[in-house]
C-alpha positions as CSV (number, residue, x, y, z in Angstrom):
1,M,-17.9,22.0,-115.5
2,S,-14.9,21.3,-117.5
3,R,-11.7,22.9,-116.5
4,V,-9.2,23.9,-119.1
5,I,-5.7,23.9,-117.9
6,A,-3.3,25.9,-119.9
7,M,0.2,24.6,-119.7
8,V,2.9,27.0,-120.5
9,V,6.1,25.4,-121.4
10,V,9.2,27.6,-121.2
11,V,12.0,26.4,-123.2
12,N,15.4,27.8,-122.1
13,L,17.5,28.3,-125.1
14,V,21.1,28.2,-124.5
15,V,22.9,30.3,-127.0
16,T,26.5,29.7,-127.2
17,C,28.4,32.7,-128.4
18,V,31.8,32.0,-129.9
19,H,33.9,35.2,-129.5
20,V,36.4,35.4,-132.2
21,A,39.0,38.0,-131.2
22,A,39.5,40.6,-133.9
23,A,42.9,40.4,-135.4
24,I,45.1,43.1,-133.9
25,P,46.9,44.9,-136.7
26,E,50.6,44.2,-136.7
27,P,52.7,47.4,-136.8
28,D,54.6,47.3,-140.0
29,V,58.3,47.9,-140.5
30,V,59.0,51.2,-142.0
31,L,62.2,51.9,-143.9
32,Y,63.2,55.5,-144.8
33,G,66.2,57.2,-146.2
34,T,67.9,58.1,-149.5
35,V,68.3,56.0,-152.6
36,L,71.6,56.5,-154.3
37,R,71.9,55.8,-158.0
38,A,75.0,56.6,-159.9
39,G,76.3,58.2,-156.7
40,Q,73.4,60.7,-156.7
41,S,70.2,60.8,-154.6
42,V,67.1,59.7,-156.5
43,R,64.7,62.7,-156.6
44,Q,61.0,63.0,-156.4
45,Q,59.4,62.6,-159.9
46,D,62.2,60.3,-161.1
47,A,60.8,57.2,-162.7
48,V,62.1,55.0,-159.8
49,V,60.1,52.5,-157.7
50,V,61.4,50.8,-154.6
51,L,59.9,47.4,-153.7
52,A,60.0,44.9,-150.9
53,R,59.4,41.2,-151.9
54,L,59.4,37.9,-150.0
55,G,61.5,35.0,-151.4
56,S,58.3,33.8,-153.0
57,G,58.2,36.9,-155.1
58,Q,55.2,38.3,-153.2
59,E,55.3,42.1,-153.1
60,I,54.9,43.4,-149.5
61,G,55.9,47.0,-149.9
62,R,56.2,49.7,-152.6
63,Y,57.3,53.3,-152.9
64,D,57.1,55.3,-156.1
65,F,59.2,58.4,-156.3
66,G,57.0,59.7,-159.1
67,D,53.8,59.2,-157.0
68,C,55.0,59.8,-153.4
69,N,51.4,60.4,-152.0
70,A,50.4,57.0,-153.5
71,D,47.1,58.2,-155.1
72,G,47.8,56.6,-158.5
73,V,48.5,59.9,-160.2
74,R,52.1,60.8,-161.2
75,D,53.1,63.8,-159.2
76,V,54.2,65.7,-162.3
77,C,50.6,65.4,-163.6
78,E,49.1,66.6,-160.3
79,R,51.0,69.9,-160.7
80,S,49.9,70.7,-164.2
81,C,47.9,68.9,-166.9
82,S,50.1,70.6,-169.5
83,N,53.0,68.3,-168.6
84,P,53.8,65.7,-171.3
85,G,51.6,62.6,-170.9
86,C,49.3,64.3,-168.4
87,T,46.4,65.5,-170.6
88,G,43.2,63.8,-169.5
89,V,44.7,62.1,-166.4
90,T,42.3,62.1,-163.5
91,G,43.7,64.3,-160.7
92,C,45.5,66.7,-163.0
93,G,46.3,70.0,-161.4
94,T,45.3,69.0,-157.9
95,A,48.7,69.2,-156.2
96,R,49.4,71.7,-153.4
97,D,52.7,73.3,-152.9
98,T,52.3,75.7,-150.1
99,S,54.7,75.0,-147.2
100,P,56.7,76.8,-148.6
101,A,56.4,76.8,-152.4
102,D,59.4,74.8,-153.2
103,G,58.4,72.8,-156.2
104,L,57.4,69.7,-154.2
105,L,54.0,68.4,-153.2
106,D,53.3,69.3,-149.6
107,D,53.4,65.6,-148.5
108,C,56.4,64.6,-150.5
109,P,59.9,64.4,-149.0
110,G,61.9,65.4,-152.1
111,N,64.8,62.9,-152.3
112,L,63.7,60.6,-149.5
113,Y,61.7,57.4,-149.6
114,A,59.4,55.9,-146.9
115,L,58.8,52.2,-147.6
116,R,56.2,50.3,-145.5
117,V,57.0,46.6,-145.3
118,R,53.9,44.6,-144.3
119,T,54.4,42.2,-141.3
120,E,52.3,39.6,-139.5
121,S,52.7,37.3,-136.6
122,V,51.4,33.7,-136.9
123,P,50.0,32.2,-133.6
124,Q,50.5,28.5,-133.1
125,G,48.2,26.4,-135.2
126,L,47.7,29.0,-137.9
127,T,49.3,29.3,-141.3
128,A,51.1,32.4,-142.6
129,T,49.2,34.3,-145.4
130,G,52.3,34.5,-147.5
131,Q,51.6,38.2,-148.0
132,A,53.7,39.7,-145.3
133,A,57.0,39.2,-143.5
134,V,56.4,36.8,-140.6
135,L,57.6,38.2,-137.2
136,N,59.8,35.5,-135.6
137,L,62.7,36.5,-133.5
138,A,64.3,33.0,-133.7
139,S,64.0,32.8,-137.5
140,P,63.8,36.2,-139.1
141,T,62.1,36.5,-142.5
142,S,64.5,37.4,-145.4
143,V,63.1,40.3,-147.5
144,Q,64.6,41.5,-150.8
145,I,64.5,45.2,-151.5
146,L,64.6,45.9,-155.2
147,I,64.6,49.0,-157.4
148,Q,62.9,49.5,-160.8
149,V,64.0,52.3,-163.0
150,G,61.9,53.6,-165.8
151,G,59.6,50.6,-165.9
152,G,62.6,48.3,-166.6
153,A,63.6,45.0,-164.8
154,E,63.7,44.9,-161.1
155,Q,67.2,44.9,-159.6
156,P,68.0,43.7,-156.0
157,I,69.7,46.4,-154.0
158,R,69.4,45.1,-150.4
159,Q,68.6,42.0,-148.3
160,L,66.9,42.6,-144.9
161,W,65.9,40.3,-142.1
162,I,62.6,41.3,-140.4
163,D,61.9,40.0,-136.9
164,E,60.5,42.9,-134.9
165,R,57.2,44.7,-135.0
166,G,56.8,48.4,-135.6
167,E,60.5,48.9,-136.3
168,I,61.6,52.1,-138.1
169,R,65.0,52.0,-139.8
170,N,66.9,54.8,-141.5
171,I,68.6,52.9,-144.3
172,T,70.4,54.3,-147.4
173,L,69.7,52.2,-150.4
174,S,72.6,52.0,-152.8
175,V,71.9,50.8,-156.3
176,L,74.4,48.1,-157.4
177,D,76.3,50.1,-160.0
178,L,79.9,51.1,-160.3
179,F,79.5,53.4,-157.4
180,A,78.7,50.5,-155.2
181,F,82.3,49.2,-155.5
182,R,83.7,52.6,-154.7
183,N,81.5,53.0,-151.6
184,F,82.3,49.5,-150.5
185,S,86.1,50.2,-150.7
186,R,85.6,53.4,-148.7
187,C,83.5,51.8,-146.0
188,Y,85.0,48.3,-145.7
189,N,85.6,47.7,-141.9
190,G,85.6,43.9,-141.7
191,P,83.4,41.5,-139.8
192,Q,84.4,42.8,-136.4
193,G,82.9,46.2,-137.1
194,A,85.9,48.4,-136.8
195,S,85.4,52.1,-137.4
196,P,85.2,52.9,-141.1
197,G,87.7,55.3,-142.6
198,G,87.2,59.1,-142.8
199,L,86.0,58.9,-146.4
200,C,82.9,56.9,-145.3
201,D,80.1,59.0,-143.8
202,A,77.0,57.5,-142.2
203,A,74.9,57.5,-145.4
204,L,77.6,55.7,-147.4
205,F,78.2,53.1,-144.6
206,S,74.4,52.4,-144.5
207,G,74.3,52.0,-148.2
208,A,77.3,49.7,-148.3
209,D,76.0,47.4,-145.6
210,Y,73.9,45.3,-147.9
211,D,72.9,42.6,-145.4
212,D,72.1,45.2,-142.7
213,D,74.2,43.5,-140.0
214,G,76.1,46.6,-138.8
215,D,79.4,46.1,-140.7
216,V,80.7,46.3,-144.2
217,D,82.6,43.1,-144.9
218,L,83.1,40.4,-147.5
219,R,79.5,39.2,-147.2
220,D,78.4,42.6,-148.6
221,Y,81.0,42.4,-151.3
222,A,79.6,39.0,-152.3
223,F,76.1,40.5,-152.5
224,I,77.5,43.2,-154.8
225,Q,79.1,40.5,-157.0
226,S,76.0,38.4,-157.1
227,H,73.6,41.2,-158.0
228,F,75.7,43.7,-159.9
229,G,73.9,44.9,-162.9
230,G,76.8,46.7,-164.6
231,N,74.9,49.9,-165.1
């Protein structure tokens, strides 16, 4: 009698799982406030865009007063397709104005902007993407805030240093026009941060502090001189 011996060979497969931690979204920096142009607040539906760019020129934030809900349709077209240039535009007539009916889209702030500036942290051994401000307390990233009016050339209006995550700043952005000199003279308080004069309210002071360091001094005057557009 022959005996058949069945041999079962069990192979233990060792599967090594490499767990790659999902990137935790970095809270962005949010700037909000008023944009002053020719001494007046820029209003919703004005053809004005506020941008944030790195020194490389990479755009890392945008707010369009004419499209405050950022859906790609000019707000004036959303209200009515009968407005000039709105015929045939996708999204015409879809705006809501109910809370209360004040002529503004429900989710639009009127004369205020809310600019989200993208940020990221870069762990040791990794390289920055170049598409966001790198969070580094020891060496803050310099970000240029620019304004574009009516599709024209971009004009620098502010220089910021980004070093904290999730920061929210109330900043008045003052276009570098003739009013910039007037506001500077009203709010100049020197590098020691003395109290500004009575003619300088909080909004004017914020607008005249172009390097966002808490005072209005000759560094801010130099920024005006360097970037003054003459308009």
